[in-house]
C-alpha positions in Angstrom: -8.3 84.8 50.2 -6.8 85.1 46.7 -9.5 87.7 45.8 -8.5 89.8 48.8 -4.8 89.8 47.7 -5.8 90.7 44.2 -7.9 93.6 45.4 -5.1 94.8 47.7 -2.6 94.6 44.8 -4.9 96.6 42.5 -5.3 99.2 45.2 -1.5 99.4 45.7 -0.9 99.6 41.9 -3.4 102.4 41.5 -2.2 104.3 44.6 1.4 104.7 43.2 0.5 106.8 40.1 -2.1 108.7 42.1 0.5 109.7 44.7 3.1 110.6 42.0 0.5 112.7 40.2 -0.4 114.5 43.5 3.2 115.2 44.2 4.5 116.3 40.7 1.5 117.6 38.7 2.1 121.2 37.6 -1.3 122.4 38.6 -1.5 120.6 41.9 -3.2 122.5 44.8 -1.0 124.0 47.5 -1.8 121.8 50.4 0.2 123.8 52.9 -1.4 127.2 52.3 -4.3 128.6 54.3 -7.5 129.0 52.4 -8.6 132.5 51.5 -11.5 134.0 53.4 -14.4 135.3 51.3 -13.4 138.6 49.7 -9.7 138.0 50.5 -7.0 138.0 47.8 -3.3 137.3 47.7 -0.7 139.9 46.8 0.1 138.1 43.6 -3.6 138.3 42.5 -3.8 142.0 43.5 -0.6 142.9 41.6 -1.9 141.0 38.5 -5.0 143.3 38.5 -2.7 146.2 37.6 -2.9 149.9 38.1 -6.7 150.2 38.0 -7.0 149.0 41.6 -7.4 151.6 44.4 -5.3 150.5 47.4 -6.5 151.5 50.8 -4.3 151.5 53.9 -6.5 150.9 57.0 -3.7 151.2 59.5 -3.4 154.1 61.9 -2.2 157.4 60.4 1.3 157.1 62.0 1.8 153.7 60.4 0.6 155.0 57.0 3.0 158.0 57.2 5.9 155.6 58.0 5.3 153.7 54.8 2.6 152.4 52.6 2.0 150.8 49.2 2.6 153.2 46.3 -0.6 155.2 45.6 -2.5 153.9 48.6 -5.1 156.1 50.2 -5.3 156.3 54.0 -8.8 155.3 55.4 -9.2 154.1 58.9 -12.1 153.8 61.3 -10.7 156.4 63.8 -10.7 159.2 61.2 -13.5 157.8 59.0 -15.3 161.1 58.5 -12.2 163.1 57.6 -10.6 160.4 55.4 -13.7 159.2 53.5 -13.9 162.4 51.3 -10.2 161.9 50.3 -11.0 158.3 49.4 -14.0 159.3 47.3 -11.9 161.8 45.4 -9.7 158.9 44.3 -12.4 156.2 43.8 -14.4 155.8 40.6 -17.7 153.7 40.6 -17.0 150.1 39.7 -13.3 150.5 40.5 -11.7 147.6 42.3 -10.7 148.5 45.9 -8.1 146.6 47.9 -7.9 147.2 51.6 -5.0 146.2 53.8 -3.9 146.6 57.4 -0.8 145.5 59.4 -0.8 141.7 59.2 -3.0 138.7 58.8 -3.9 139.0 62.5 -5.2 142.6 62.1 -8.9 142.9 61.4 -9.0 146.6 60.6 -9.0 145.9 56.8 -12.1 143.7 57.1 -13.8 146.4 59.2 -13.0 149.1 56.7 -14.0 146.9 53.8 -17.3 146.2 55.5 -17.9 149.9 56.0 -17.1 150.6 52.3 -19.6 147.9 51.3 -22.2 149.4 53.5 -21.7 152.6 51.6 -22.3 150.7 48.3 -18.7 150.8 47.2 -18.0 147.6 45.3 -16.0 145.5 44.5 -14.0 145.6 47.7 -11.3 143.0 48.6 -8.9 142.5 51.6 -5.2 141.7 51.1 -4.2 138.5 52.7 -1.3 139.1 55.1 -1.7 142.9 54.9 1.3 145.2 55.1 3.5 142.3 56.2 2.9 140.5 53.0 3.6 143.7 51.0 6.9 144.3 52.8 8.0 140.6 52.4 7.7 141.0 48.6 8.8 144.6 48.4 11.4 145.1 51.1 12.5 148.6 49.9 9.0 150.1 50.5 
């Protein structure tokens, strides 16, 4: 019985520093954030890439006209044939492409990114949270 108490005490003593480290470590993981899907990036990551990234707005034309990320090219599935040449005029081989649509619940960005990959355009990423994420961090846009 004494051995069981000693083991329990050792477990308790080791749990305290582990919990403190998990709570206060400067590089602790964000437990409350959703994981990124393959090919998906956060706005902070996209902005850290700088001006060399080609932003693509996959929302309908009316939404694009109402507002979009600075320098973003419009490319949606409805007008694919008409919009693709405009995209290709802006894109350079090997240039990073970031596609976004309205929100995290919108899947147009994934579909447009998939079409771009089928056309051998790489690397292509999708912005997590889409236009909603952009507006949250850039309310004047």
